[in-house]
VOLUMTI-984066 format. One record per atom (N, C-alpha, C): residue number from 0; residue in one letter; atom name; x, y, z. Coordinates in pm, 1 decimal. Layout:
# VOLUMTI-984066
   resi   resn   name          X          Y          Z
    NUM      a     CA          X          Y          Z
...
END
This chain:
# VOLUMTI-984066
   resi   resn   name          X          Y          Z
      0      m      N    -2063.3     6415.5    17908.0
      0      m     CA    -1956.3     6406.2    17800.6
      0      m      C    -1866.3     6269.1    17833.2
      1      l      N    -1829.4     6221.7    17708.0
      1      l     CA    -1728.3     6099.3    17735.6
      1      l      C    -1600.4     6141.3    17783.7
      2      a      N    -1533.0     6058.6    17843.5
      2      a     CA    -1399.3     6080.9    17903.4
      2      a      C    -1284.2     5986.7    17827.6
      3      g      N    -1180.6     6002.3    17831.7
      3      g     CA    -1089.1     5918.3    17763.8
      3      g      C     -994.1     5978.5    17676.7
      4      p      N     -967.8     5894.9    17563.2
      4      p     CA     -848.5     5932.2    17477.1
      4      p      C     -911.6     6037.0    17378.9
      5      l      N    -1027.4     6026.4    17344.9
      5      l     CA    -1110.2     6101.1    17250.8
      5      l      C    -1210.2     6194.6    17303.9
      6      p      N    -1181.1     6306.8    17402.7
      6      p     CA    -1285.0     6374.0    17463.3
      6      p      C    -1325.9     6478.8    17359.8
      7      g      N    -1437.4     6517.0    17362.4
      7      g     CA    -1513.7     6603.5    17261.9
      7      g      C    -1546.1     6558.5    17139.1
      8      i      N    -1515.8     6409.4    17119.8
      8      i     CA    -1565.1     6369.9    16990.2
      8      i      C    -1726.3     6333.4    16970.0
      9      y      N    -1768.4     6273.4    17089.1
      9      y     CA    -1915.0     6250.2    17091.9
      9      y      C    -1994.6     6379.1    17121.7
     10      d      N    -2070.8     6436.7    17030.8
     10      d     CA    -2167.2     6541.0    17060.5
     10      d      C    -2315.2     6468.3    17083.3
     11      p      N    -2367.5     6490.2    17200.8
     11      p     CA    -2499.1     6440.1    17244.8
     11      p      C    -2616.7     6494.4    17163.3
     12      t      N    -2593.1     6577.9    17061.2
     12      t     CA    -2702.1     6637.4    16991.3
     12      t      C    -2663.0     6614.6    16847.3
     13      g      N    -2772.7     6578.8    16767.3
     13      g     CA    -2754.2     6588.9    16613.0
     13      g      C    -2681.4     6479.6    16574.4
     14      p      N    -2567.3     6489.4    16501.3
     14      p     CA    -2500.3     6377.7    16423.3
     14      p      C    -2420.4     6297.1    16531.6
     15      g      N    -2376.8     6341.7    16626.5
     15      g     CA    -2310.8     6249.7    16744.7
     15      g      C    -2426.0     6144.1    16810.3
     16      k      N    -2527.3     6203.2    16821.2
     16      k     CA    -2636.0     6104.2    16877.3
     16      k      C    -2667.3     6006.8    16776.3
     17      l      N    -2698.5     6038.0    16651.3
     17      l     CA    -2732.1     5944.2    16557.3
     17      l      C    -2604.0     5833.1    16543.7
     18      l      N    -2473.7     5885.7    16545.0
     18      l     CA    -2369.1     5804.3    16524.4
     18      l      C    -2377.8     5702.1    16634.2
     19      f      N    -2394.1     5732.6    16774.0
     19      f     CA    -2389.2     5649.9    16872.8
     19      f      C    -2496.9     5553.7    16852.6
     20      a      N    -2617.4     5583.5    16816.8
     20      a     CA    -2723.7     5507.4    16804.6
     20      a      C    -2701.7     5396.9    16715.1
     21      f      N    -2630.7     5446.0    16582.9
     21      f     CA    -2582.4     5357.4    16496.4
     21      f      C    -2490.4     5226.9    16532.7
     22      v      N    -2396.9     5293.8    16623.8
     22      v     CA    -2287.5     5198.8    16659.5
     22      v      C    -2332.7     5115.0    16773.2
     23      a      N    -2433.7     5149.1    16844.9
     23      a     CA    -2484.6     5068.9    16945.9
     23      a      C    -2593.5     4960.0    16879.4
     24      a      N    -2652.1     5001.6    16767.0
     24      a     CA    -2737.9     4880.1    16705.7
     24      a      C    -2633.6     4788.1    16642.3
     25      m      N    -2520.5     4828.9    16571.8
     25      m     CA    -2453.9     4740.4    16525.2
     25      m      C    -2374.2     4641.2    16625.1
     26      a      N    -2357.3     4700.2    16744.1
     26      a     CA    -2281.3     4610.6    16855.0
     26      a      C    -2384.2     4505.3    16903.6
     27      e      N    -2517.5     4561.4    16912.3
     27      e     CA    -2626.6     4462.5    16950.4
     27      e      C    -2643.7     4338.7    16851.7
     28      t      N    -2652.4     4378.1    16711.9
     28      t     CA    -2665.0     4291.9    16617.9
     28      t      C    -2550.0     4188.2    16607.1
     29      e      N    -2425.0     4226.5    16629.2
     29      e     CA    -2297.7     4144.4    16632.5
     29      e      C    -2317.9     4052.7    16747.2
     30      r      N    -2359.7     4123.7    16859.3
     30      r     CA    -2382.4     4017.9    16977.8
     30      r      C    -2481.5     3916.9    16961.8
     31      e      N    -2597.1     3931.2    16913.9
     31      e     CA    -2679.5     3839.7    16859.2
     31      e      C    -2613.0     3734.8    16761.5
     32      n      N    -2551.7     3753.4    16673.4
     32      n     CA    -2497.5     3683.4    16578.6
     32      n      C    -2392.2     3592.1    16632.5
     33      i      N    -2318.6     3648.5    16737.5
     33      i     CA    -2204.4     3565.8    16810.6
     33      i      C    -2291.0     3455.8    16895.9
     34      c      N    -2404.0     3509.6    16954.6
     34      c     CA    -2478.1     3397.9    17042.9
     34      c      C    -2534.0     3291.6    16948.2
     35      e      N    -2584.0     3334.4    16838.2
     35      e     CA    -2662.9     3227.3    16747.4
     35      e      C    -2545.6     3132.4    16689.3
     36      s      N    -2443.0     3183.0    16650.3
     36      s     CA    -2333.0     3081.7    16594.2
     36      s      C    -2288.2     2991.8    16689.9
     37      t      N    -2265.8     3047.0    16830.5
     37      t     CA    -2207.5     2975.9    16932.0
     37      t      C    -2302.6     2847.0    16976.3
     38      l      N    -2444.8     2890.0    16963.0
     38      l     CA    -2556.5     2784.1    16985.4
     38      l      C    -2543.1     2668.4    16863.4
     39      e      N    -2545.1     2732.6    16770.3
     39      e     CA    -2527.2     2633.2    16638.8
     39      e      C    -2409.7     2542.8    16648.2
     40      g      N    -2304.6     2594.7    16683.3
     40      g     CA    -2179.1     2511.2    16697.3
     40      g      C    -2178.7     2404.6    16790.6
     41      l      N    -2250.1     2467.0    16919.2
     41      l     CA    -2260.3     2350.1    17030.3
     41      l      C    -2357.0     2251.8    16993.1
     42      d      N    -2476.2     2270.4    16928.0
     42      d     CA    -2566.7     2162.0    16861.3
     42      d      C    -2487.3     2081.2    16776.3
     43      t      N    -2421.7     2151.1    16674.3
     43      t     CA    -2356.4     2068.4    16583.5
     43      t      C    -2242.3     1958.6    16645.7
     44      a      N    -2172.0     2017.6    16731.0
     44      a     CA    -2064.4     1910.7    16816.1
     44      a      C    -2146.8     1820.1    16899.0
     45      g      N    -2264.0     1865.0    16940.1
     45      g     CA    -2352.9     1750.9    17038.2
     45      g      C    -2380.7     1642.6    16959.3
     46      r      N    -2440.4     1678.3    16817.4
     46      r     CA    -2489.4     1573.3    16735.7
     46      r      C    -2379.1     1480.2    16696.3
     47      k      N    -2247.9     1521.5    16687.5
     47      k     CA    -2136.6     1447.1    16672.0
     47      k      C    -2067.8     1373.0    16776.8
     48      g      N    -2142.0     1385.2    16879.2
     48      g     CA    -2079.7     1332.9    17004.7
     48      g      C    -1980.1     1387.5    17072.2
     49      k      N    -1939.8     1503.0    17041.1
     49      k     CA    -1834.4     1585.2    17120.2
     49      k      C    -1907.4     1682.5    17190.5
     50      h      N    -1849.9     1670.1    17336.5
     50      h     CA    -1914.6     1754.7    17431.0
     50      h      C    -1781.3     1838.2    17482.0
     51      g      N    -1805.4     1974.3    17520.6
     51      g     CA    -1696.3     2039.8    17573.2
     51      g      C    -1656.2     2022.5    17719.1
     52      g      N    -1576.7     2097.7    17776.1
     52      g     CA    -1536.0     2066.3    17918.0
     52      g      C    -1415.3     2005.9    17937.6
     53      q      N    -1395.1     2002.9    18077.7
     53      q     CA    -1265.6     1914.1    18092.3
     53      q      C    -1296.3     1775.0    18105.0
     54      p      N    -1195.7     1679.1    18062.5
     54      p     CA    -1213.2     1545.8    18075.5
     54      p      C    -1232.4     1501.2    18219.8
     55      p      N    -1287.3     1389.8    18244.0
     55      p     CA    -1312.0     1329.0    18373.3
     55      p      C    -1174.4     1320.1    18449.6
     56      v      N    -1198.3     1349.5    18586.1
     56      v     CA    -1065.2     1315.4    18651.4
     56      v      C    -1040.8     1160.6    18672.0
     57      i      N    -1150.0     1080.8    18674.4
     57      i     CA    -1135.7      931.3    18691.8
     57      i      C    -1238.2      880.4    18600.6
     58      a      N    -1193.4      769.7    18539.0
     58      a     CA    -1264.5      715.2    18420.3
     58      a      C    -1379.4      614.9    18488.1
     59      d      N    -1473.3      585.0    18449.0
     59      d     CA    -1579.9      506.7    18501.7
     59      d      C    -1515.8      359.8    18554.1
     60      d      N    -1439.1      304.5    18459.4
     60      d     CA    -1382.5      159.5    18500.6
     60      d      C    -1279.3      173.0    18628.7
     61      m      N    -1213.8      289.4    18622.2
     61      m     CA    -1135.3      324.0    18734.2
     61      m      C    -1221.3      325.5    18874.6
     62      l      N    -1324.2      396.6    18847.5
     62      l     CA    -1416.0      427.5    18964.3
     62      l      C    -1462.3      293.7    19016.9
     63      h      N    -1507.8      203.5    18932.1
     63      h     CA    -1561.2       77.0    18983.7
     63      h      C    -1469.9       -5.4    19038.3
     64      i      N    -1344.6       -4.7    18994.7
     64      i     CA    -1246.7      -77.8    19066.7
     64      i      C    -1222.5      -26.2    19214.9
     65      v      N    -1203.2      104.3    19217.0
     65      v     CA    -1184.9      165.8    19354.8
     65      v      C    -1291.9      134.7    19450.4
     66      l      N    -1422.5      152.1    19411.3
     66      l     CA    -1528.2      114.7    19482.0
     66      l      C    -1547.5      -15.0    19526.5
     67      r      N    -1516.8     -113.9    19443.5
     67      r     CA    -1511.3     -258.5    19460.5
     67      r      C    -1409.6     -285.6    19569.2
     68      r      N    -1297.2     -234.8    19541.9
     68      r     CA    -1182.3     -262.2    19650.0
     68      r      C    -1226.9     -192.4    19780.0
     69      a      N    -1294.1      -85.6    19780.8
     69      a     CA    -1332.1      -21.2    19923.1
     69      a      C    -1431.7     -104.6    19989.5
     70      r      N    -1541.8     -166.8    19912.2
     70      r     CA    -1620.7     -251.0    19980.4
     70      r      C    -1565.0     -379.1    20032.3
     71      t      N    -1469.0     -447.3    19955.6
     71      t     CA    -1412.6     -581.2    19998.4
     71      t      C    -1302.9     -557.0    20095.3
     72      a      N    -1268.9     -422.6    20127.4
     72      a     CA    -1139.3     -428.5    20218.0
     72      a      C    -1180.6     -449.6    20366.1
     73      s      N    -1105.1     -530.5    20430.8
     73      s     CA    -1134.2     -551.8    20556.0
     73      s      C    -1102.0     -420.4    20664.8
     74      p      N    -1188.7     -407.1    20774.1
     74      p     CA    -1171.0     -287.6    20855.7
     74      p      C    -1026.0     -260.8    20913.2
     75      s      N     -968.7     -376.5    20936.6
     75      s     CA     -822.3     -381.6    20975.9
     75      s      C     -728.9     -310.4    20879.4
     76      s      N     -754.8     -343.5    20771.8
     76      s     CA     -653.8     -294.0    20662.0
     76      s      C     -667.4     -150.7    20612.1
     77      r      N     -784.1      -75.0    20658.6
     77      r     CA     -783.5       50.4    20633.7
     77      r      C     -736.2      130.5    20757.4
     78      s      N     -657.8      238.5    20698.9
     78      s     CA     -579.8      331.2    20808.6
     78      s      C     -676.8      391.5    20895.8
     79      s      N     -655.5      421.0    21004.1
     79      s     CA     -727.6      494.9    21094.2
     79      s      C     -665.6      634.3    21102.0
     80      p      N     -755.8      750.1    21106.0
     80      p     CA     -727.5      875.8    21095.4
     80      p      C     -646.0      914.7    21218.5
     81      t      N     -548.1      997.3    21199.3
     81      t     CA     -463.7     1053.9    21314.2
     81      t      C     -497.4     1182.0    21359.7
END
């Protein structure tokens, strides 16, 4: 038997079994619809050049500047670990 706020509502025989099977089938169909529409939305956004997720922490141009400065810095100007 089910426990919770509605004990005794679900009858595992006859109409209760049929109702449970119907609700389970509807939930499965809704889950499939949600997955399908999510994938369609991601595909549409990808074709428009929009991609989800967080923005990059550092832009490509800033990364190139930092790496160039790290290569050209003299060893004496770098701080030594303490």
